[in-house]
A tleap script that builds the chain and sets N, CA, C and O, in Angstrom:
source leaprc.protein.ff14SB
mol = sequence {
  NMET ALA ASP ILE LYS LEU GLY ILE SER GLY
  SER GLU VAL THR LEU ALA HIE THR VAL THR
  SER SER LEU PRO THR ASN VAL GLY LYS THR
  MET LYS ALA ILE THR MET GLY ASP GLY SER
  VAL ARG TYR ALA PHE TYR ALA GLY GLN ARG
  SER TRP SER LEU ASN TRP VAL HIE LEU THR
  ALA ALA GLN LEU ALA ALA LEU ILE THR LEU
  ARG GLY TYR ASN GLN THR LEU ARG TYR GLN
  ASN ASN ASP GLU SER ALA THR TRP TYR THR
  VAL VAL ILE THR ALA PHE SER TYR ASP VAL
  ILE ASP PRO THR ALA SER THR VAL TYR TYR
  VAL ALA SER MET ALA LEU GLU GLU THR CVAL
}
set mol.1.N position { 24.843 162.550 128.318 }
set mol.1.CA position { 23.962 161.548 127.759 }
set mol.1.C position { 24.705 160.222 127.680 }
set mol.1.O position { 25.829 160.159 127.183 }
set mol.2.N position { 24.078 159.177 128.169 }
set mol.2.CA position { 24.671 157.848 128.134 }
set mol.2.C position { 24.586 157.281 126.716 }
set mol.2.O position { 23.792 157.729 125.888 }
set mol.3.N position { 25.420 156.296 126.474 }
set mol.3.CA position { 25.442 155.673 125.153 }
set mol.3.C position { 24.209 154.818 124.921 }
set mol.3.O position { 23.692 154.169 125.830 }
set mol.4.N position { 23.756 154.838 123.685 }
set mol.4.CA position { 22.690 153.961 123.229 }
set mol.4.C position { 23.297 153.124 122.116 }
set mol.4.O position { 23.853 153.662 121.158 }
set mol.5.N position { 23.190 151.801 122.245 }
set mol.5.CA position { 23.820 150.904 121.288 }
set mol.5.C position { 22.775 150.009 120.637 }
set mol.5.O position { 21.785 149.620 121.258 }
set mol.6.N position { 23.023 149.691 119.362 }
set mol.6.CA position { 22.112 148.854 118.598 }
set mol.6.C position { 22.905 148.143 117.528 }
set mol.6.O position { 23.784 148.738 116.906 }
set mol.7.N position { 22.605 146.872 117.304 }
set mol.7.CA position { 23.275 146.160 116.222 }
set mol.7.C position { 23.181 144.663 116.355 }
set mol.7.O position { 22.556 144.132 117.273 }
set mol.8.N position { 23.822 143.992 115.406 }
set mol.8.CA position { 23.904 142.538 115.428 }
set mol.8.C position { 24.780 142.138 116.603 }
set mol.8.O position { 25.738 142.838 116.930 }
set mol.9.N position { 24.466 141.036 117.230 }
set mol.9.CA position { 25.216 140.556 118.380 }
set mol.9.C position { 26.714 140.505 118.065 }
set mol.9.O position { 27.141 139.836 117.123 }
set mol.10.N position { 27.491 141.214 118.861 }
set mol.10.CA position { 28.937 141.280 118.667 }
set mol.10.C position { 29.393 142.427 117.796 }
set mol.10.O position { 30.585 142.729 117.749 }
set mol.11.N position { 28.464 143.077 117.100 }
set mol.11.CA position { 28.796 144.187 116.201 }
set mol.11.C position { 27.922 145.400 116.467 }
set mol.11.O position { 27.589 146.140 115.541 }
set mol.12.N position { 27.547 145.612 117.719 }
set mol.12.CA position { 26.690 146.742 118.058 }
set mol.12.C position { 27.440 148.052 117.842 }
set mol.12.O position { 28.652 148.127 118.047 }
set mol.13.N position { 26.706 149.081 117.428 }
set mol.13.CA position { 27.293 150.403 117.227 }
set mol.13.C position { 26.655 151.389 118.197 }
set mol.13.O position { 25.494 151.245 118.578 }
set mol.14.N position { 27.430 152.384 118.584 }
set mol.14.CA position { 26.903 153.460 119.419 }
set mol.14.C position { 26.179 154.439 118.508 }
set mol.14.O position { 26.757 154.936 117.542 }
set mol.15.N position { 24.934 154.711 118.807 }
set mol.15.CA position { 24.123 155.584 117.967 }
set mol.15.C position { 24.506 157.044 118.169 }
set mol.15.O position { 25.076 157.414 119.196 }
set mol.16.N position { 24.191 157.855 117.192 }
set mol.16.CA position { 24.506 159.286 117.233 }
set mol.16.C position { 23.921 159.927 118.487 }
set mol.16.O position { 22.797 159.616 118.882 }
set mol.17.N position { 24.677 160.815 119.105 }
set mol.17.CA position { 24.257 161.428 120.372 }
set mol.17.C position { 23.198 162.505 120.202 }
set mol.17.O position { 22.772 163.104 121.190 }
set mol.18.N position { 22.770 162.763 118.995 }
set mol.18.CA position { 21.686 163.730 118.798 }
set mol.18.C position { 20.334 163.066 118.984 }
set mol.18.O position { 19.303 163.652 118.653 }
set mol.19.N position { 20.328 161.846 119.511 }
set mol.19.CA position { 19.096 161.071 119.676 }
set mol.19.C position { 18.323 161.522 120.914 }
set mol.19.O position { 18.909 161.848 121.947 }
set mol.20.N position { 17.023 161.533 120.790 }
set mol.20.CA position { 16.171 161.619 121.975 }
set mol.20.C position { 15.440 160.293 122.019 }
set mol.20.O position { 14.855 159.855 121.029 }
set mol.21.N position { 15.482 159.667 123.165 }
set mol.21.CA position { 14.880 158.347 123.270 }
set mol.21.C position { 13.842 158.354 124.363 }
set mol.21.O position { 13.826 159.214 125.243 }
set mol.22.N position { 12.998 157.390 124.280 }
set mol.22.CA position { 11.987 157.241 125.310 }
set mol.22.C position { 12.351 156.041 126.155 }
set mol.22.O position { 12.972 155.093 125.675 }
set mol.23.N position { 11.962 156.086 127.413 }
set mol.23.CA position { 11.998 154.857 128.186 }
set mol.23.C position { 10.960 153.966 127.531 }
set mol.23.O position { 10.192 154.446 126.697 }
set mol.24.N position { 10.908 152.708 127.870 }
set mol.24.CA position { 9.944 151.879 127.134 }
set mol.24.C position { 8.582 152.555 127.056 }
set mol.24.O position { 7.969 152.878 128.074 }
set mol.25.N position { 8.124 152.759 125.825 }
set mol.25.CA position { 6.849 153.437 125.643 }
set mol.25.C position { 5.690 152.506 125.933 }
set mol.25.O position { 4.560 152.939 126.154 }
set mol.26.N position { 5.994 151.215 125.928 }
set mol.26.CA position { 4.942 150.250 126.199 }
set mol.26.C position { 5.570 149.018 126.823 }
set mol.26.O position { 6.512 148.448 126.272 }
set mol.27.N position { 5.064 148.616 127.943 }
set mol.27.CA position { 5.481 147.361 128.550 }
set mol.27.C position { 4.193 146.555 128.711 }
set mol.27.O position { 3.647 146.412 129.805 }
set mol.28.N position { 3.746 146.052 127.607 }
set mol.28.CA position { 2.454 145.388 127.574 }
set mol.28.C position { 2.488 143.983 128.122 }
set mol.28.O position { 3.550 143.372 128.243 }
set mol.29.N position { 1.342 143.487 128.444 }
set mol.29.CA position { 1.194 142.106 128.890 }
set mol.29.C position { 0.538 141.341 127.753 }
set mol.29.O position { -0.493 141.753 127.223 }
set mol.30.N position { 1.147 140.230 127.389 }
set mol.30.CA position { 0.602 139.397 126.344 }
set mol.30.C position { -0.117 138.227 127.001 }
set mol.30.O position { 0.454 137.519 127.830 }
set mol.31.N position { -1.362 138.036 126.626 }
set mol.31.CA position { -2.113 136.915 127.187 }
set mol.31.C position { -3.065 136.376 126.139 }
set mol.31.O position { -3.392 137.040 125.155 }
set mol.32.N position { -3.502 135.141 126.385 }
set mol.32.CA position { -4.433 134.498 125.474 }
set mol.32.C position { -5.526 133.844 126.305 }
set mol.32.O position { -5.233 133.119 127.255 }
set mol.33.N position { -6.774 134.093 125.958 }
set mol.33.CA position { -7.915 133.499 126.663 }
set mol.33.C position { -8.435 132.318 125.856 }
set mol.33.O position { -8.594 132.397 124.638 }
set mol.34.N position { -8.695 131.232 126.554 }
set mol.34.CA position { -9.234 130.035 125.916 }
set mol.34.C position { -10.475 129.602 126.691 }
set mol.34.O position { -10.440 129.470 127.914 }
set mol.35.N position { -11.569 129.383 125.966 }
set mol.35.CA position { -12.814 128.927 126.597 }
set mol.35.C position { -12.806 127.403 126.632 }
set mol.35.O position { -12.647 126.734 125.611 }
set mol.36.N position { -12.981 126.889 127.821 }
set mol.36.CA position { -13.002 125.440 128.031 }
set mol.36.C position { -14.372 124.868 127.643 }
set mol.36.O position { -15.326 125.612 127.414 }
set mol.37.N position { -14.450 123.551 127.574 }
set mol.37.CA position { -15.690 122.872 127.197 }
set mol.37.C position { -16.839 123.149 128.152 }
set mol.37.O position { -18.002 123.120 127.751 }
set mol.38.N position { -16.515 123.421 129.439 }
set mol.38.CA position { -17.572 123.694 130.414 }
set mol.38.C position { -17.965 125.165 130.456 }
set mol.38.O position { -18.771 125.569 131.294 }
set mol.39.N position { -17.398 125.973 129.554 }
set mol.39.CA position { -17.735 127.393 129.490 }
set mol.39.C position { -16.816 128.291 130.307 }
set mol.39.O position { -16.876 129.514 130.176 }
set mol.40.N position { -15.964 127.703 131.150 }
set mol.40.CA position { -15.028 128.530 131.919 }
set mol.40.C position { -13.916 129.041 131.004 }
set mol.40.O position { -13.659 128.465 129.947 }
set mol.41.N position { -13.268 130.111 131.412 }
set mol.41.CA position { -12.204 130.713 130.611 }
set mol.41.C position { -10.878 130.536 131.341 }
set mol.41.O position { -10.780 130.806 132.539 }
set mol.42.N position { -9.875 130.091 130.628 }
set mol.42.CA position { -8.522 129.961 131.159 }
set mol.42.C position { -7.637 130.957 130.418 }
set mol.42.O position { -7.832 131.221 129.231 }
set mol.43.N position { -6.669 131.499 131.136 }
set mol.43.CA position { -5.767 132.500 130.552 }
set mol.43.C position { -4.339 131.998 130.575 }
set mol.43.O position { -3.900 131.394 131.553 }
set mol.44.N position { -3.626 132.244 129.512 }
set mol.44.CA position { -2.191 131.978 129.442 }
set mol.44.C position { -1.493 133.333 129.380 }
set mol.44.O position { -1.821 134.164 128.533 }
set mol.45.N position { -0.538 133.555 130.269 }
set mol.45.CA position { 0.184 134.826 130.324 }
set mol.45.C position { 1.603 134.637 129.821 }
set mol.45.O position { 2.255 133.639 130.129 }
set mol.46.N position { 2.074 135.597 129.047 }
set mol.46.CA position { 3.405 135.554 128.473 }
set mol.46.C position { 4.169 136.798 128.911 }
set mol.46.O position { 3.584 137.776 129.378 }
set mol.47.N position { 5.474 136.738 128.752 }
set mol.47.CA position { 6.313 137.878 129.143 }
set mol.47.C position { 5.886 139.131 128.386 }
set mol.47.O position { 5.492 139.057 127.222 }
set mol.48.N position { 5.967 140.279 129.053 }
set mol.48.CA position { 5.609 141.543 128.426 }
set mol.48.C position { 6.666 141.990 127.432 }
set mol.48.O position { 7.858 141.764 127.640 }
set mol.49.N position { 6.237 142.613 126.368 }
set mol.49.CA position { 7.148 143.138 125.367 }
set mol.49.C position { 7.303 144.639 125.552 }
set mol.49.O position { 6.321 145.359 125.731 }
set mol.50.N position { 8.524 145.095 125.507 }
set mol.50.CA position { 8.794 146.526 125.590 }
set mol.50.C position { 8.920 147.082 124.175 }
set mol.50.O position { 9.276 146.363 123.242 }
set mol.51.N position { 8.625 148.362 124.033 }
set mol.51.CA position { 8.872 149.048 122.763 }
set mol.51.C position { 9.462 150.415 123.066 }
set mol.51.O position { 9.171 151.015 124.100 }
set mol.52.N position { 10.286 150.894 122.163 }
set mol.52.CA position { 10.970 152.175 122.336 }
set mol.52.C position { 10.820 153.012 121.069 }
set mol.52.O position { 10.629 152.485 119.974 }
set mol.53.N position { 10.910 154.307 121.243 }
set mol.53.CA position { 10.894 155.257 120.136 }
set mol.53.C position { 12.182 156.068 120.205 }
set mol.53.O position { 12.491 156.659 121.239 }
set mol.54.N position { 12.928 156.098 119.111 }
set mol.54.CA position { 14.170 156.873 119.030 }
set mol.54.C position { 14.012 157.926 117.946 }
set mol.54.O position { 13.507 157.633 116.862 }
set mol.55.N position { 14.440 159.153 118.231 }
set mol.55.CA position { 14.327 160.257 117.275 }
set mol.55.C position { 15.640 161.022 117.229 }
set mol.55.O position { 16.241 161.307 118.265 }
set mol.56.N position { 16.076 161.349 116.029 }
set mol.56.CA position { 17.312 162.092 115.841 }
set mol.56.C position { 17.047 163.383 115.074 }
set mol.56.O position { 16.165 163.442 114.218 }
set mol.57.N position { 17.815 164.405 115.390 }
set mol.57.CA position { 17.853 165.644 114.607 }
set mol.57.C position { 19.312 165.948 114.299 }
set mol.57.O position { 20.202 165.522 115.035 }
set mol.58.N position { 19.559 166.654 113.257 }
set mol.58.CA position { 20.909 167.045 112.841 }
set mol.58.C position { 21.828 165.856 112.622 }
set mol.58.O position { 22.960 165.847 113.106 }
set mol.59.N position { 21.353 164.857 111.900 }
set mol.59.CA position { 22.204 163.733 111.520 }
set mol.59.C position { 22.994 164.088 110.275 }
set mol.59.O position { 22.470 164.725 109.361 }
set mol.60.N position { 24.247 163.680 110.239 }
set mol.60.CA position { 25.027 163.826 109.011 }
set mol.60.C position { 24.660 162.684 108.072 }
set mol.60.O position { 23.970 161.744 108.468 }
set mol.61.N position { 25.118 162.768 106.840 }
set mol.61.CA position { 24.826 161.706 105.868 }
set mol.61.C position { 25.427 160.380 106.330 }
set mol.61.O position { 24.817 159.330 106.133 }
set mol.62.N position { 26.608 160.409 106.939 }
set mol.62.CA position { 27.250 159.181 107.420 }
set mol.62.C position { 26.466 158.566 108.586 }
set mol.62.O position { 26.311 157.347 108.655 }
set mol.63.N position { 25.976 159.400 109.493 }
set mol.63.CA position { 25.186 158.891 110.609 }
set mol.63.C position { 23.864 158.295 110.111 }
set mol.63.O position { 23.421 157.259 110.607 }
set mol.64.N position { 23.243 158.947 109.137 }
set mol.64.CA position { 22.014 158.418 108.554 }
set mol.64.C position { 22.291 157.095 107.851 }
set mol.64.O position { 21.493 156.163 107.947 }
set mol.65.N position { 23.413 157.008 107.145 }
set mol.65.CA position { 23.767 155.763 106.451 }
set mol.65.C position { 23.915 154.604 107.437 }
set mol.65.O position { 23.537 153.475 107.125 }
set mol.66.N position { 24.459 154.872 108.616 }
set mol.66.CA position { 24.592 153.825 109.639 }
set mol.66.C position { 23.223 153.329 110.086 }
set mol.66.O position { 23.038 152.128 110.285 }
set mol.67.N position { 22.262 154.236 110.248 }
set mol.67.CA position { 20.903 153.843 110.630 }
set mol.67.C position { 20.225 153.044 109.523 }
set mol.67.O position { 19.530 152.064 109.790 }
set mol.68.N position { 20.428 153.465 108.292 }
set mol.68.CA position { 19.840 152.747 107.152 }
set mol.68.C position { 20.423 151.332 107.071 }
set mol.68.O position { 19.709 150.381 106.756 }
set mol.69.N position { 21.707 151.200 107.355 }
set mol.69.CA position { 22.335 149.871 107.382 }
set mol.69.C position { 21.698 148.998 108.453 }
set mol.69.O position { 21.385 147.834 108.204 }
set mol.70.N position { 21.503 149.562 109.653 }
set mol.70.CA position { 20.850 148.799 110.722 }
set mol.70.C position { 19.453 148.376 110.302 }
set mol.70.O position { 19.043 147.244 110.560 }
set mol.71.N position { 18.723 149.269 109.661 }
set mol.71.CA position { 17.355 148.974 109.211 }
set mol.71.C position { 17.348 147.850 108.183 }
set mol.71.O position { 16.370 147.111 108.073 }
set mol.72.N position { 18.424 147.723 107.441 }
set mol.72.CA position { 18.497 146.708 106.393 }
set mol.72.C position { 18.661 145.284 106.888 }
set mol.72.O position { 18.406 144.339 106.141 }
set mol.73.N position { 19.084 145.112 108.136 }
set mol.73.CA position { 19.254 143.756 108.670 }
set mol.73.C position { 17.892 143.104 108.882 }
set mol.73.O position { 17.026 143.672 109.547 }
set mol.74.N position { 17.708 141.940 108.331 }
set mol.74.CA position { 16.451 141.213 108.482 }
set mol.74.C position { 16.614 140.149 109.559 }
set mol.74.O position { 16.460 138.954 109.308 }
set mol.75.N position { 16.926 140.607 110.748 }
set mol.75.CA position { 17.115 139.705 111.874 }
set mol.75.C position { 16.969 140.497 113.163 }
set mol.75.O position { 16.849 141.722 113.141 }
set mol.76.N position { 16.980 139.797 114.269 }
set mol.76.CA position { 16.899 140.488 115.552 }
set mol.76.C position { 18.212 141.206 115.822 }
set mol.76.O position { 19.277 140.793 115.365 }
set mol.77.N position { 18.105 142.289 116.576 }
set mol.77.CA position { 19.263 143.095 116.941 }
set mol.77.C position { 19.344 143.185 118.457 }
set mol.77.O position { 18.376 142.894 119.160 }
set mol.78.N position { 20.508 143.590 118.954 }
set mol.78.CA position { 20.669 143.825 120.389 }
set mol.78.C position { 20.616 145.329 120.636 }
set mol.78.O position { 21.188 146.110 119.875 }
set mol.79.N position { 19.925 145.730 121.706 }
set mol.79.CA position { 19.704 147.145 122.032 }
set mol.79.C position { 20.022 147.382 123.502 }
set mol.79.O position { 19.614 146.616 124.374 }
set mol.80.N position { 20.757 148.455 123.756 }
set mol.80.CA position { 21.056 148.857 125.132 }
set mol.80.C position { 20.979 150.377 125.225 }
set mol.80.O position { 21.575 151.093 124.420 }
set mol.81.N position { 20.236 150.856 126.221 }
set mol.81.CA position { 20.145 152.279 126.500 }
set mol.81.C position { 20.587 152.469 127.949 }
set mol.81.O position { 19.842 152.156 128.878 }
set mol.82.N position { 21.793 152.980 128.134 }
set mol.82.CA position { 22.336 153.119 129.490 }
set mol.82.C position { 21.612 154.175 130.315 }
set mol.82.O position { 21.802 154.237 131.530 }
set mol.83.N position { 20.788 155.004 129.685 }
set mol.83.CA position { 19.941 155.919 130.459 }
set mol.83.C position { 18.865 155.135 131.198 }
set mol.83.O position { 18.411 155.536 132.270 }
set mol.84.N position { 18.467 154.019 130.612 }
set mol.84.CA position { 17.416 153.178 131.190 }
set mol.84.C position { 18.019 152.137 132.132 }
set mol.84.O position { 17.668 152.081 133.311 }
set mol.85.N position { 18.929 151.313 131.605 }
set mol.85.CA position { 19.612 150.294 132.402 }
set mol.85.C position { 20.756 149.726 131.569 }
set mol.85.O position { 20.910 150.066 130.396 }
set mol.86.N position { 21.543 148.870 132.176 }
set mol.86.CA position { 22.662 148.239 131.470 }
set mol.86.C position { 22.228 146.949 130.784 }
set mol.86.O position { 23.059 146.230 130.230 }
set mol.87.N position { 20.941 146.655 130.817 }
set mol.87.CA position { 20.402 145.423 130.242 }
set mol.87.C position { 20.416 145.495 128.717 }
set mol.87.O position { 20.089 146.526 128.129 }
set mol.88.N position { 20.795 144.394 128.092 }
set mol.88.CA position { 20.698 144.261 126.646 }
set mol.88.C position { 19.360 143.614 126.315 }
set mol.88.O position { 18.970 142.641 126.960 }
set mol.89.N position { 18.654 144.140 125.323 }
set mol.89.CA position { 17.376 143.599 124.881 }
set mol.89.C position { 17.511 143.097 123.451 }
set mol.89.O position { 18.262 143.660 122.655 }
set mol.90.N position { 16.785 142.044 123.132 }
set mol.90.CA position { 16.716 141.556 121.756 }
set mol.90.C position { 15.495 142.213 121.124 }
set mol.90.O position { 14.375 142.059 121.611 }
set mol.91.N position { 15.719 142.951 120.030 }
set mol.91.CA position { 14.670 143.778 119.434 }
set mol.91.C position { 14.615 143.592 117.922 }
set mol.91.O position { 15.520 143.033 117.303 }
set mol.92.N position { 13.530 144.078 117.361 }
set mol.92.CA position { 13.405 144.228 115.912 }
set mol.92.C position { 13.014 145.678 115.637 }
set mol.92.O position { 12.363 146.323 116.460 }
set mol.93.N position { 13.412 146.172 114.496 }
set mol.93.CA position { 13.023 147.519 114.078 }
set mol.93.C position { 11.663 147.399 113.399 }
set mol.93.O position { 11.529 146.725 112.377 }
set mol.94.N position { 10.663 148.052 113.967 }
set mol.94.CA position { 9.310 147.952 113.416 }
set mol.94.C position { 8.938 149.131 112.534 }
set mol.94.O position { 8.002 149.035 111.740 }
set mol.95.N position { 9.652 150.239 112.657 }
set mol.95.CA position { 9.388 151.404 111.806 }
set mol.95.C position { 10.663 152.234 111.706 }
set mol.95.O position { 11.442 152.309 112.656 }
set mol.96.N position { 10.865 152.844 110.569 }
set mol.96.CA position { 12.013 153.731 110.374 }
set mol.96.C position { 11.656 154.742 109.300 }
set mol.96.O position { 11.152 154.377 108.238 }
set mol.97.N position { 11.917 156.006 109.575 }
set mol.97.CA position { 11.688 157.045 108.569 }
set mol.97.C position { 12.731 158.135 108.741 }
set mol.97.O position { 13.285 158.318 109.825 }
set mol.98.N position { 12.993 158.861 107.650 }
set mol.98.CA position { 13.931 159.978 107.717 }
set mol.98.C position { 13.567 161.015 106.674 }
set mol.98.O position { 12.825 160.745 105.730 }
set mol.99.N position { 14.110 162.217 106.870 }
set mol.99.CA position { 13.863 163.302 105.938 }
set mol.99.C position { 15.026 164.281 106.022 }
set mol.99.O position { 15.723 164.347 107.034 }
set mol.100.N position { 15.224 165.021 104.976 }
set mol.100.CA position { 16.259 166.047 104.956 }
set mol.100.C position { 15.694 167.306 105.611 }
set mol.100.O position { 14.523 167.634 105.422 }
set mol.101.N position { 16.526 168.012 106.381 }
set mol.101.CA position { 16.067 169.225 107.057 }
set mol.101.C position { 15.946 170.374 106.063 }
set mol.101.O position { 14.888 170.992 105.944 }
set mol.102.N position { 17.042 170.659 105.346 }
set mol.102.CA position { 17.038 171.752 104.361 }
set mol.102.C position { 17.943 171.344 103.207 }
set mol.102.O position { 19.163 171.466 103.316 }
set mol.103.N position { 17.380 170.868 102.114 }
set mol.103.CA position { 18.212 170.378 101.012 }
set mol.103.C position { 19.014 171.470 100.313 }
set mol.103.O position { 19.933 171.164 99.553 }
set mol.104.N position { 18.687 172.727 100.555 }
set mol.104.CA position { 19.418 173.808 99.887 }
set mol.104.C position { 20.571 174.342 100.731 }
set mol.104.O position { 21.332 175.188 100.261 }
set mol.105.N position { 20.715 173.865 101.964 }
set mol.105.CA position { 21.784 174.343 102.853 }
set mol.105.C position { 23.140 173.840 102.360 }
set mol.105.O position { 23.227 172.834 101.657 }
set mol.106.N position { 24.198 174.562 102.744 }
set mol.106.CA position { 25.539 174.147 102.331 }
set mol.106.C position { 25.940 172.825 102.977 }
set mol.106.O position { 26.647 172.027 102.362 }
set mol.107.N position { 25.501 172.588 104.201 }
set mol.107.CA position { 25.698 171.292 104.873 }
set mol.107.C position { 24.320 170.695 105.117 }
set mol.107.O position { 23.486 171.283 105.806 }
set mol.108.N position { 24.098 169.533 104.550 }
set mol.108.CA position { 22.779 168.914 104.637 }
set mol.108.C position { 22.710 168.044 105.892 }
set mol.108.O position { 23.595 167.227 106.147 }
set mol.109.N position { 21.652 168.232 106.663 }
set mol.109.CA position { 21.402 167.416 107.854 }
set mol.109.C position { 20.048 166.735 107.712 }
set mol.109.O position { 19.190 167.159 106.937 }
set mol.110.N position { 19.884 165.670 108.482 }
set mol.110.CA position { 18.681 164.860 108.388 }
set mol.110.C position { 18.032 164.691 109.764 }
set mol.110.O position { 18.681 164.832 110.801 }
set mol.111.N position { 16.744 164.388 109.741 }
set mol.111.CA position { 16.021 163.950 110.935 }
set mol.111.C position { 15.602 162.507 110.663 }
set mol.111.O position { 15.349 162.130 109.519 }
set mol.112.N position { 15.532 161.707 111.720 }
set mol.112.CA position { 15.144 160.305 111.561 }
set mol.112.C position { 14.420 159.839 112.814 }
set mol.112.O position { 14.622 160.375 113.904 }
set mol.113.N position { 13.580 158.840 112.639 }
set mol.113.CA position { 12.921 158.219 113.778 }
set mol.113.C position { 12.879 156.709 113.558 }
set mol.113.O position { 12.802 156.223 112.429 }
set mol.114.N position { 12.930 155.989 114.672 }
set mol.114.CA position { 12.969 154.535 114.617 }
set mol.114.C position { 12.153 153.993 115.780 }
set mol.114.O position { 12.219 154.517 116.892 }
set mol.115.N position { 11.393 152.958 115.523 }
set mol.115.CA position { 10.636 152.269 116.575 }
set mol.115.C position { 11.211 150.869 116.731 }
set mol.115.O position { 11.431 150.157 115.752 }
set mol.116.N position { 11.450 150.491 117.982 }
set mol.116.CA position { 11.980 149.172 118.297 }
set mol.116.C position { 10.968 148.416 119.141 }
set mol.116.O position { 10.254 149.008 119.950 }
set mol.117.N position { 10.913 147.119 118.950 }
set mol.117.CA position { 10.044 146.276 119.780 }
set mol.117.C position { 10.823 145.057 120.232 }
set mol.117.O position { 11.496 144.397 119.440 }
set mol.118.N position { 10.718 144.769 121.525 }
set mol.118.CA position { 11.404 143.624 122.097 }
set mol.118.C position { 10.775 142.339 121.598 }
set mol.118.O position { 9.554 142.235 121.480 }
set mol.119.N position { 11.623 141.358 121.304 }
set mol.119.CA position { 11.118 140.034 120.933 }
set mol.119.C position { 11.028 139.193 122.194 }
set mol.119.O position { 11.797 139.385 123.136 }
set mol.120.N position { 10.105 138.279 122.208 }
set mol.120.CA position { 9.927 137.432 123.399 }
set mol.120.C position { 10.359 136.029 123.088 }
set mol.120.O position { 10.291 135.156 123.953 }
savepdb mol mol.pdb
quit
């Protein structure tokens, strides 16, 4: 499995290898339609935004803490998934959730999921 990195520019971290990631789940086209005075419609097209879904199982408390720290940043982050390409994307975290697998186990592990969306 190739490395997946996420973080503030210059301080990116390699995410836990228990991640399953998706190739961009959405590469949408952003456009805006404007009706002119003569009734014709003009369209403005903008760059498409990509979005990704990342899911982890068997995270340790330290690995979960790293994800929670990333979620706490209120700014854009840099994202690279070498399974997809070597390109760095500027993203925001749009969703994050986690849960404990078995709180009564001697070693507690967590599951987590994160949604990323490219900024344009």
